C-alpha positions as CSV (number, residue, x, y, z in Angstrom):
1,M,0.0,-0.2,0.1
2,M,1.4,3.1,-0.8
3,P,2.3,5.4,1.7
4,R,-0.6,8.8,2.5
5,I,2.5,11.6,2.7
6,V,3.6,9.8,-0.9
7,L,0.1,9.7,-2.1
8,T,0.1,13.1,-1.6
9,V,2.4,14.3,-2.7
10,L,2.3,13.3,-6.1
11,I,-1.5,14.1,-6.1
12,L,-0.4,17.8,-6.1
13,A,2.1,17.5,-8.0
14,I,-0.4,16.3,-10.8
15,I,-2.9,19.8,-9.7
16,P,-1.7,22.5,-11.9
17,T,-1.6,26.0,-10.1
18,G,-4.4,27.8,-10.6
19,S,-6.4,24.4,-10.7
20,V,-10.5,24.1,-11.4
21,W,-10.6,23.8,-8.2
22,A,-9.1,26.9,-6.8
23,K,-11.5,28.6,-10.1
24,S,-14.9,27.1,-8.9
25,E,-14.8,28.6,-5.4
26,T,-16.8,32.1,-5.5
27,K,-17.9,34.8,-3.6
28,M,-21.9,35.4,-2.2
29,P,-21.8,39.3,-3.3
30,Y,-23.9,41.1,0.0
31,F,-25.3,45.1,0.0
32,V,-22.8,47.4,1.5
33,G,-24.7,50.2,1.0
34,A,-24.8,53.9,-0.9
35,G,-22.4,54.9,1.9
36,T,-19.5,52.1,1.1
37,C,-20.1,53.7,-3.0
38,A,-20.0,57.5,-1.7
39,S,-15.4,56.5,-0.1
40,C,-15.3,56.9,-3.8
41,H,-18.1,58.2,-6.0
42,D,-18.0,61.8,-4.5
43,G,-16.3,65.1,-5.0
44,A,-15.5,67.1,-7.7
45,G,-13.0,63.9,-9.8
46,M,-16.4,61.5,-9.6
47,G,-18.7,64.1,-10.5
48,H,-20.4,64.4,-7.2
49,Q,-22.0,61.1,-8.1
50,M,-22.9,60.8,-4.5
51,S,-24.5,64.6,-4.3
52,Q,-26.4,64.0,-7.5
53,W,-28.2,60.5,-6.0
54,L,-29.5,62.6,-2.9
55,A,-31.4,65.3,-4.7
56,T,-33.0,62.2,-6.6
57,K,-36.0,61.4,-5.9
58,H,-34.4,58.1,-5.9
59,A,-32.9,58.7,-2.3
60,R,-36.3,59.2,-1.4
61,A,-38.1,56.4,-2.4
62,Y,-38.3,54.6,0.6
63,A,-39.0,57.4,2.9
64,I,-42.6,58.2,0.5
65,L,-44.3,55.1,1.6
66,A,-44.9,56.7,5.2
67,R,-47.5,58.9,3.1
68,P,-51.3,59.3,3.7
69,E,-51.2,58.4,-0.6
70,S,-49.0,55.3,-0.7
71,M,-51.4,53.1,2.2
72,Q,-54.4,54.4,-0.5
73,I,-52.8,53.2,-3.4
74,A,-51.2,49.6,-1.1
75,T,-55.1,49.5,-0.6
76,L,-56.4,50.0,-3.4
77,S,-53.5,47.1,-5.1
78,G,-54.9,44.3,-2.2
79,I,-52.4,45.2,0.2
80,P,-52.6,45.0,3.9
81,S,-49.6,45.7,5.5
82,E,-48.0,49.0,6.2
83,P,-46.3,49.4,2.7
84,Q,-42.9,49.8,3.6
85,E,-42.6,47.1,5.0
86,S,-44.6,45.1,2.0
87,P,-42.3,43.1,-0.4
88,M,-44.2,43.7,-2.8
89,C,-43.6,48.1,-2.0
90,L,-40.3,47.8,-1.2
91,G,-39.7,45.7,-4.1
92,C,-39.8,48.7,-6.0
93,H,-39.4,51.5,-3.6
94,A,-35.9,50.2,-1.4
95,T,-32.4,48.1,-2.5
96,G,-32.4,44.3,-2.0
97,A,-35.9,43.6,-0.5
98,E,-36.3,40.1,-2.0
99,A,-32.3,39.8,0.2
100,E,-31.9,38.3,2.8
101,D,-29.9,40.0,6.0
102,W,-27.1,38.1,5.9
103,E,-26.5,39.3,1.8
104,K,-26.4,43.1,3.5
105,D,-23.5,44.5,5.6
106,P,-24.2,46.5,8.2
107,T,-23.3,49.4,6.5
108,F,-26.2,48.4,4.2
109,H,-29.7,50.7,5.2
110,T,-33.0,49.8,3.1
111,E,-34.4,53.7,4.0
112,D,-32.0,54.6,0.9
113,G,-34.5,54.1,-1.2
114,V,-33.9,53.1,-4.5
115,Q,-29.9,53.6,-4.6
116,C,-25.9,52.5,-6.2
117,E,-26.9,48.6,-5.8
118,K,-30.3,49.3,-7.0
119,C,-29.0,49.4,-10.3
120,H,-25.7,48.3,-10.6
121,G,-26.0,45.1,-8.3
122,P,-24.7,43.9,-4.6
123,G,-21.6,45.5,-4.5
124,S,-19.2,43.7,-1.8
125,E,-16.8,41.8,-4.3
126,Y,-16.4,44.8,-7.4
127,M,-16.6,47.7,-4.9
128,D,-12.9,47.9,-4.4
129,S,-11.2,50.1,-7.0
130,E,-8.8,48.7,-8.3
131,V,-11.4,45.6,-9.8
132,M,-13.9,48.9,-10.9
133,K,-10.5,50.3,-12.6
134,N,-11.2,47.7,-15.1
135,R,-14.6,46.9,-16.2
136,P,-14.6,42.9,-17.3
137,A,-13.3,42.3,-14.2
138,A,-16.1,44.7,-11.9
139,M,-18.7,43.7,-14.8
140,A,-17.7,39.9,-13.3
141,A,-18.1,40.1,-10.3
142,G,-20.9,41.5,-9.8
143,L,-21.0,45.5,-11.3
144,R,-24.3,46.0,-14.2
145,I,-24.5,48.9,-15.9
146,P,-28.3,49.1,-16.3
147,T,-30.0,50.5,-19.4
148,I,-32.8,52.9,-19.8
149,D,-35.6,49.2,-20.5
150,D,-34.3,48.3,-17.0
151,C,-36.3,51.2,-15.5
152,V,-39.6,49.7,-17.1
153,N,-39.5,47.4,-14.9
154,C,-40.8,49.2,-11.7
155,H,-41.6,52.1,-13.9
156,V,-44.6,50.7,-15.5
157,V,-47.9,52.5,-14.8
158,K,-49.7,50.6,-12.3
159,G,-53.9,51.6,-12.0
160,S,-53.6,52.2,-8.2
161,H,-50.7,54.5,-8.0
162,A,-52.9,56.4,-11.5
163,A,-56.0,56.9,-9.8
164,I,-54.1,57.6,-6.1
165,R,-51.6,60.5,-7.3
166,K,-53.9,61.6,-10.7
167,Q,-50.5,62.6,-12.4
168,E,-49.4,63.2,-15.9
169,A,-47.6,60.2,-17.7
170,F,-44.4,59.5,-16.6
171,D,-41.7,60.6,-19.7
172,L,-39.3,57.4,-19.0
173,E,-36.6,59.7,-21.4
174,K,-37.8,62.7,-19.4
175,A,-36.6,60.8,-15.9
176,Y,-33.8,59.0,-16.7
177,A,-31.7,62.1,-17.6
178,K,-32.5,63.6,-14.4
179,V,-31.1,60.4,-12.6
180,A,-28.4,60.5,-15.2
181,H,-25.0,61.0,-13.1
182,P,-22.4,61.0,-15.3
183,L,-18.5,60.3,-14.7
184,P,-16.6,62.9,-15.7
185,D,-13.4,62.0,-18.6
186,N,-10.2,61.3,-16.3
187,S,-12.7,60.4,-13.3
188,V,-9.9,60.0,-10.4
189,C,-11.2,59.6,-6.4
190,D,-10.9,62.5,-4.4
191,V,-9.3,62.5,-0.9
192,P,-12.0,62.3,1.3
193,L,-12.8,65.6,3.4
194,P,-11.1,65.0,6.9
195,L,-14.0,65.9,9.6
196,P,-14.0,68.3,12.7
197,K,-11.9,67.0,16.1
198,P,-14.8,66.1,18.6
199,A,-14.5,69.3,20.9
200,E,-14.2,67.7,24.2
201,M,-13.6,63.8,24.0
202,D,-16.6,62.9,27.8
203,R,-19.2,65.0,25.6
204,P,-21.8,62.5,23.7
205,H,-21.5,61.5,20.2
206,Y,-22.9,61.7,17.1
207,I,-24.6,58.1,16.4
208,G,-26.8,58.9,12.9
209,S,-30.4,59.4,11.8
210,V,-30.1,56.3,11.3
211,A,-30.2,55.1,14.1
212,C,-32.7,57.4,15.8
213,A,-34.9,55.3,12.9
214,K,-35.4,52.5,14.9
215,C,-37.5,53.7,16.9
216,H,-38.6,56.8,14.8
217,N,-40.0,55.5,12.0
218,Q,-43.0,53.3,12.8
219,P,-46.1,54.2,12.5
220,D,-47.1,54.8,15.9
221,M,-44.5,57.8,16.1
222,G,-45.2,59.5,12.6
223,Y,-42.9,57.8,10.7
224,Q,-40.2,60.5,12.3
225,Y,-37.5,59.5,10.2
226,S,-38.9,59.3,7.0
227,Q,-40.7,62.7,7.6
228,W,-37.2,64.1,7.5
229,R,-35.8,62.3,4.9
230,I,-38.3,63.3,3.0
231,S,-37.6,67.3,3.7
232,P,-34.9,69.9,2.4
233,H,-32.9,69.2,5.0
234,S,-31.8,65.4,4.1
235,R,-29.9,66.8,1.4
236,A,-29.1,69.7,2.9
237,Y,-25.1,68.7,1.8
238,A,-26.0,67.5,-1.1
239,V,-27.1,71.1,-2.7
240,L,-23.4,72.5,-2.4
241,A,-22.4,70.2,-5.4
242,T,-25.4,72.4,-7.3
243,P,-24.2,74.5,-10.0
244,K,-25.9,77.3,-7.5
245,A,-24.0,77.0,-4.4
246,F,-20.9,77.4,-6.7
247,E,-23.0,80.2,-7.1
248,I,-23.2,81.7,-3.8
249,A,-19.9,80.9,-2.2
250,K,-19.0,83.1,-4.6
251,T,-20.6,86.3,-4.2
252,K,-19.7,84.9,-0.4
253,G,-16.2,85.4,-0.9
254,V,-15.9,81.4,-0.7
255,K,-13.2,79.4,-2.4
256,G,-12.7,76.2,-4.0
257,E,-16.0,73.4,-3.2
258,P,-18.7,74.5,-1.5
259,Q,-18.6,70.8,0.2
260,H,-14.9,71.8,1.1
261,S,-15.7,75.1,3.2
262,P,-16.1,75.1,7.0
263,E,-18.6,78.5,6.2
264,C,-20.6,76.2,4.2
265,L,-19.9,73.1,5.9
266,E,-21.3,75.0,8.9
267,C,-24.9,75.0,8.1
268,H,-25.0,72.2,6.1
269,V,-23.4,69.1,8.1
270,G,-25.1,69.1,11.0
271,F,-22.0,68.1,13.0
272,W,-19.8,70.6,11.4
273,R,-20.9,73.5,13.7
274,D,-20.7,71.5,16.7
275,P,-18.6,68.9,16.7
276,S,-19.3,67.6,20.7
277,G,-18.0,64.1,20.8
278,G,-16.9,63.7,17.4
279,V,-18.5,61.4,15.1
280,D,-19.1,57.8,14.9
281,D,-19.7,57.2,10.9
282,P,-18.2,59.5,8.8
283,V,-21.1,58.5,5.9
284,A,-23.3,61.1,8.7
285,I,-21.5,63.6,6.6
286,Y,-24.5,62.7,3.4
287,E,-26.8,63.3,6.5
288,G,-27.1,67.1,5.8
289,V,-28.8,68.2,8.3
290,G,-30.2,65.1,10.6
291,C,-32.1,64.7,14.4
292,E,-28.9,65.9,16.1
293,T,-28.3,68.5,14.8
294,C,-31.6,70.3,16.3
295,H,-31.6,67.9,18.8
296,G,-27.9,67.0,20.2
297,A,-25.8,64.5,19.7
298,G,-28.1,61.7,20.8
299,S,-25.1,59.1,22.0
300,Q,-26.2,59.2,25.3
301,F,-30.0,60.0,25.5
302,A,-31.1,57.8,22.1
303,K,-31.9,54.2,24.0
304,E,-35.5,54.3,24.5
305,A,-35.0,53.2,28.5
306,I,-33.7,56.9,28.7
307,M,-36.0,58.2,25.9
308,E,-39.3,57.3,27.4
309,D,-38.2,59.1,30.7
310,P,-38.3,63.5,29.2
311,S,-35.3,64.8,32.2
312,A,-33.3,62.3,31.9
313,A,-33.6,63.0,27.5
314,R,-32.8,65.7,28.6
315,A,-29.9,65.6,31.8
316,A,-28.6,63.3,29.3
317,G,-28.0,65.7,26.1
318,L,-31.2,65.9,24.5
319,K,-32.2,69.8,23.4
320,S,-35.6,71.2,23.2
321,V,-36.1,73.4,19.7
322,D,-36.7,76.6,19.2
323,S,-36.6,79.1,16.4
324,K,-32.9,80.3,18.5
325,T,-32.1,76.0,16.7
326,C,-33.1,77.6,13.5
327,L,-31.9,81.1,13.2
328,Q,-28.6,80.3,13.9
329,C,-28.8,79.0,10.0
330,H,-31.6,80.4,8.8
331,Q,-31.1,83.8,9.6
332,D,-30.7,86.5,6.4
333,S,-29.7,83.5,5.1
334,H,-28.5,84.1,1.1
335,D,-30.4,87.3,1.2
336,K,-34.3,84.5,1.5
337,P,-36.0,86.3,4.2
338,F,-37.0,83.5,7.4
339,D,-40.6,82.4,8.6
340,Y,-40.4,80.4,11.4
341,K,-44.7,79.5,11.7
342,A,-43.9,79.0,8.3
343,Y,-41.0,76.9,7.6
344,K,-41.4,75.0,11.1
345,A,-44.8,74.0,10.0
346,K,-43.2,72.2,6.3
347,I,-41.0,70.6,8.0
348,A,-43.4,69.2,11.1
349,H,-42.2,65.7,12.2
350,P,-45.2,65.2,15.1
351,M,-45.2,62.2,16.9
352,A,-48.1,60.9,16.2
353,P,-49.5,58.5,13.3
354,P,-50.8,60.1,9.9
355,P,-54.2,60.7,9.2
356,R,-56.1,57.2,7.3
357,V,-58.8,57.7,4.9
358,I,-61.3,54.9,6.0
359,E,-62.8,53.4,2.9
360,P,-65.6,51.0,3.1
361,I,-64.1,47.2,3.0
362,Y,-64.8,45.1,0.3
363,K,-64.2,41.3,0.0
364,N,-63.1,41.1,-3.4
365,P,-63.2,38.3,-5.4
366,I,-61.1,37.1,-7.8
367,N,-62.0,33.6,-8.8
368,M,-64.6,30.9,-8.9
369,A,-64.8,26.8,-9.3
370,L,-67.8,24.9,-9.8
371,S,-68.2,21.5,-8.1
372,P,-68.1,17.9,-9.6
373,D,-71.4,17.3,-8.7
374,G,-72.4,20.9,-9.7
375,K,-73.9,22.1,-6.3
376,E,-72.1,24.4,-4.6
377,L,-69.3,27.0,-6.4
378,L,-66.2,28.9,-4.4
379,V,-65.6,32.0,-4.7
380,T,-61.9,33.1,-3.6
381,C,-62.3,36.7,-1.8
382,E,-58.9,38.1,-1.5
383,S,-59.4,41.6,0.5
384,S,-61.5,39.5,3.3
385,D,-58.9,36.4,2.9
386,S,-62.1,34.2,2.9
387,V,-63.3,32.1,-0.2
388,I,-67.7,32.2,0.1
389,V,-69.4,29.2,-0.4
390,I,-72.0,29.1,-3.0
391,D,-75.8,26.8,-3.0
392,V,-76.3,26.7,-7.0
393,T,-79.7,25.7,-5.9
394,A,-80.7,28.1,-3.9
395,R,-78.5,31.0,-5.4
396,R,-77.7,32.0,-1.3
397,K,-74.3,32.2,-0.1
398,V,-74.1,29.4,3.3
399,A,-71.0,29.4,3.7
400,E,-67.5,32.1,4.5
401,I,-63.8,30.1,5.1
402,P,-61.0,32.6,6.0
403,V,-57.9,30.9,4.5
404,G,-54.4,32.6,3.8
405,R,-53.7,35.4,3.1
406,Q,-54.8,37.2,-0.6
407,P,-56.4,34.3,-1.7
408,H,-56.2,34.1,-5.4
409,D,-57.6,31.0,-6.7
410,V,-59.6,27.3,-6.2
411,T,-60.0,24.3,-7.5
412,F,-61.9,21.0,-6.6
413,H,-60.2,17.5,-5.7
414,P,-62.2,15.2,-8.4
415,N,-63.6,13.8,-5.6
416,G,-65.0,16.0,-4.4
417,K,-64.6,16.4,-0.6
418,T,-61.5,18.9,-1.7
419,A,-60.8,21.7,-2.2
420,Y,-57.1,24.4,-2.6
421,V,-56.3,27.7,-2.5
422,T,-53.7,29.4,-3.3
423,S,-52.8,32.8,-1.1
424,R,-50.1,35.3,-2.9
425,L,-49.7,37.0,-0.7
426,E,-47.9,34.5,2.1
427,D,-46.9,32.2,-0.9
428,S,-48.8,28.8,0.2
429,V,-51.7,26.9,-0.7
430,S,-54.9,26.1,1.7
431,V,-56.3,22.8,1.8
432,M,-60.0,22.8,2.7
433,D,-62.4,20.4,4.5
434,V,-65.5,21.4,2.4
435,G,-68.5,19.5,4.0
436,G,-66.0,20.5,7.0
437,R,-66.0,23.8,6.3
438,H,-62.1,24.6,7.3
439,V,-58.7,24.1,6.7
440,I,-57.5,20.7,6.9
441,A,-53.1,22.1,6.0
442,T,-51.8,24.7,4.5
443,L,-48.5,23.7,2.1
444,P,-46.1,26.2,1.5
445,V,-45.6,27.0,-2.4
446,G,-43.4,29.0,-4.3
447,D,-43.0,33.3,-5.1
448,E,-47.2,34.9,-5.3
449,P,-48.8,30.9,-6.3
450,H,-51.8,32.1,-8.7
451,G,-53.2,29.2,-11.0
452,I,-54.3,26.0,-9.4
453,L,-55.2,22.7,-11.0
454,T,-55.5,18.8,-10.2
455,D,-54.7,16.3,-12.5
456,A,-57.9,14.0,-14.2
457,E,-57.1,11.7,-11.7
458,G,-56.5,14.3,-8.6
459,K,-53.2,12.4,-7.8
460,N,-50.6,15.8,-8.3
461,L,-52.2,19.0,-7.7
462,Y,-50.4,21.1,-10.0
463,I,-50.0,25.2,-8.8
464,L,-48.3,28.4,-10.6
465,N,-46.1,30.6,-9.0
466,T,-45.8,33.3,-10.4
467,S,-43.2,35.6,-9.3
468,S,-40.5,32.6,-9.8
469,D,-41.0,31.4,-12.7
470,S,-42.1,28.1,-11.4
471,I,-44.9,24.9,-10.5
472,S,-45.1,23.7,-7.4
473,V,-45.9,19.6,-7.4
474,F,-48.0,17.8,-4.4
475,N,-49.2,14.3,-4.2
476,T,-53.0,15.1,-2.9
477,V,-52.7,11.9,-0.7
478,S,-49.7,12.6,1.8
479,L,-48.8,16.4,0.7
480,K,-46.0,16.5,-0.2
481,E,-44.1,18.5,-2.6
482,V,-43.5,15.3,-5.4
């Protein structure tokens, strides 16, 4: 028998360097967040790409889901959950909505809406500057170069949106030009701007507005984070990259870029005027005038237990906001008169749920199936999450059976004793005992199941999964997937 060590040496000698084994090792890309992209893709050398994105509606796509009209659209679309929690809404209003948590780096934030990686793909494997300098290598590592046709996936006209928003027809080419952010010739990454040094190390430090969002973006908190994200304050840093900002800076005698000028940054970046104990995350510069600009550096008072005690929160550094807070920057700012009450109303973010329009509740019948003996009709009702049983002869409702959320299609087993109902919101099929008028089992299937049928003998059940482009097949006796 050949000694094991000799055999190992022979195997290693046979396998060439860079073998198939080594090449087959692939990494699953994950989302790293817009702030990571900004470490290179901002500043004049890169065409101020980060700032250009911040100025677009894409950066506010997640936040607008907190508006009352978004809930109305969701209701019309048959979505019973909050829009900011609905995968269907997030699919077009956020990045990585379909990704698992492990596919998202801690630097990634859903609140950033439609950011870089929504169009260009998760960036973990191509974000290295050396990879990005080599376009073929970057694309091999997952970089996508979108075209105008890719925008249609989300910007196709939707009846529910048109009914509520009543806006002009969407001009795709015009919109595409608005979000364009080309690189300049001979583009180069700028040296990151040094952040101001902490005033005192033992003072509270800035934790960033996203940290506040963990509590302050809930419905019962009035979606305060989203209200801020929609406001001009969230774009205060980004506007310094606009031609108008350069004109104003010139009249003020500011040399160079406004985004590098302490005079401009003192009012356009929250922590520049008062660095307090420092900044936890350098990316916070891109949030402009965030929560802590007005309410103080939050490291000491951000804990929920402290925030629930007003006196403890104030002692920990939470500041009250009044006209003096605003006038530090808005007093005769750029020769524009400042009406405190009027501007306060514009950025108001009360700690109260947004108003809801109470609509009549409809059952919304979608599909139906006639029993093999022709005596009963089953009707799926999408809005009431139920199946109604109709006596065909008497022409009246005789029962209503609760099933999975947003039931879509229904079919009978050939024996007439069992029926099957797809639930597109829960990605499942409810197995019903028709005579007993109740669900006896629930089968997990693919994404958004719609159509459903058995074969002629009733041995197998077939479910059409529209979003995953697949068909699930179950044995009707064992109720196990074939």
